[in-house]
N, C-alpha and C positions, 0 to 999 in steps of 0.2 A: 314567713320571710324573716331572715336574720336581721336584727336591728344593729345599726352602728351607734354605739354608746360610749366608745373610748376615743380619746383624742388621737392616739397613735393610729388607730384604725381609720378615723375620719380623714387625717392627713394623707394616709395611704390611698384612700378612695379618691380624694381630690387629685392626687398625682395621676391616678389611673384615668380619671375623667379628662384631665388636661391632655394626656397622651392620646386618648381616643379622639378627642376633638381636633387635635393637631393633625392626626393622620387622616381623619375623614373630612375635615373642612379646610385644612391648609396644606394638604399633601405632605405633611411632616416637615414643612419648611421652617417653622418657628423654633427658636432655641428653647431649651428647657429652663424655666425659671426656678427660683426658690419659692415654693408655695408656703405662705404663712397664714395663720389664723390669729388676728389681732383684734382687740376691741376698737371699733370705729363707730361710736354712737352716731346715729343719723345717716350712715352710709351703707352701701352694699359691699364696697371693697375698693381696691386701687391696684394699679401697677406702676412701677417706677419709670421715670423718664430715661434713666441710664442703668447700666449694669452695676448696681450698688453692692452686690454680694461678690465676695472673692472666694475662689476655690481653685484647686490645682489645675483644672483644665481651662481656666480663664474666668472672667467675670460672668455674672448672671443677673437678669432682671428679677425684681420681686413682684410676685402676684399675690395679693392678699384678699382673703375672704373675711368680711367682718364677722366677728364672733357672734354678733347679735342676729345674723341671718343664717347661721350654719344649719339650723334645723328647719329652714324654709323648704317648701316643695322642691324636689330635685330639679324640676324644669327651671326654677328660679336660679339655682346654682349654675345650671348649664348655661343659661342666658348670661349670667354675670361673667362666667369664665370666657365665653365667646366675645363678649363686649370688651373685656380687658385684653384678650388675645388680638383683637382688631387693633388696639392701641400699639401692641408690640409689633404687629405687622407693619403699621404705619411708621414706627420708629426705624425698623430695619430697611424700609424702602424710602425713607426720608420724605414721607407724606405729612403735610401739616394738616392734621385732621381736627384740630381745635384752634379756636381763636378767642379774642377778648380776654387775654391773659389766662387762657386755659379754662374758661367757664362755659364756652359755647362749642357744642359739637356741630361742626359745619357740614356742608354737603359732601365734602370728601370723606368724612367719617361715615355718612349715610351710604355712600357708594361702596365703601369697603365693607361695611357691616352687612348690607344686603347681598353682596357678592359672596359672603361667607355664612349664609344661613340665618341671619338675624332679621327680625321684623322691626322696622323703624316707624316711629310716630312723632309728629312735631310736638314740642313741649316748650312753647313760649321763649323766654329769655335764655333758656339753656340749649336751644337748638333741637337736636334730634335725640330722642330717647329710644331705648330698645325694650321690647316686651316679648315674652316667650310665645312663639307661634306654635301652631299645631305640629309643625315638623319637629320642633324640639321636644315636645311632649311625646310624640311617637318614637323619637330617637332614644330618649331616656328609657321608655318602656321596653323598646327592643333590646337595649343593652342590659336590662334587668337590674339597673342600679338601685340600691337601697336608699331610702331616705335617711339622712343623718339625724339622730334623735337627741343631740346635745346642742345647746346654744346658750349664749350669755343673755341674761334678762336685764335689759336696760331700755333706752329710748328706741322706738321703732325707726327703721331707716326711711329717710325722705329723699336722699340723693345717692347716686352711685358715683364713686370717684374714680377717674381714669388716671392717665399718666400725669405726673407732676401736679397733682391737686386739681385735676380737671373735674368739675362738678357736673353731674347729670341727674335730673330728677329720677327717682326710682318708681315706686308704686303709684298707680293712678287712683287708689282708693284711700279713704281717710286713714291716717296712722301709718301710711307708707307701705303696707303689705298687700300685694295683689292676691286675690283668691286663687287657690290651686286650679289648674286647668284639667285635673284628673279627679276621678272618683276612687275612693278606697273602700273595698269590701272585705269583711272579715268573717271567718267561720265562727259561729257562736259557741261551738264545742271545743275545737282545738286551738283557735286563735290564729290560724294561718290567714294571711292577708294577700290580696292582689289589688292591682290598680288598673283602671280602664279610663278611656277618654270619653265614653258616653255611657248612658244608663243601660246596664245589662243585667241579666239574670244568670248567676253562676252557682253551680253546686260544688261543694268541697269534695274532691276526689277521694279523700281519706274517710270522711265522716258521712258522706252522701246526704248532706243537708244543705239547704239554700244558704248562701252567704248573705250577710246583711251590710248594707251601705252605712258607713260611719262618717 
C-alpha cells in the first residue's frame, strides 16, 4: 500500500476525503472549505464560524486538521472531518448546535451528528463527543484510503475544536489518542499491507506467505 508521506499529497487526500463525505453523508450540500493543516496542540482540529477565506468565487469556511493528529488512524481523520462538517451544516442551516459560549455540544449537535453517520457519547461538561463507529471504519476500508504517515510531534490531543473555538473532548484514553478500530497486517517478505476490522488470516497474493499482524 502506497504511503502518504508528503504534505502536498496529504492535503490532496484530505480534500478527496471531504468531497467523498460531502457526497455520501450530506448529498453534496455543503460548500467546499479551505482545508488546512496547522499546529493545534491539544486539539484535533476546528472549522471557522464564518467564511474567513476569500477567493474569486466567494468566501470559504476553514476546516483545519491539527498537524499533531495527521498521522492518526484514518477513521479518526474521517470522524474529525464529519464532526467539523456537522458544524458547517449547522452554520448554513442556522442551527445553534453549541452553547455555554461555544464550549458545550448540545442535543441539537447530537441530532445533526447522528443523522450524518456519527456515533455520539456523553462527555460531562463538554456535552456530546463523537467517536469512530464501525460504519466509519468500514467506510474508510471500502474507500481504500491510505493512512497518512506524517504528523507533528508535540502534545497529544485532548479536545476537538469546532466552530468558533468550540471545545469538545477527543480521545477517551489517557493521552488523548483512541486506539485504532482496525488491525494492520503486513507481508514479511514484500512489505505489502492491508487493514481489517477483525482478526483474520490473510495470505499475500504475490509472495504466497501468511501476513503478520503489526
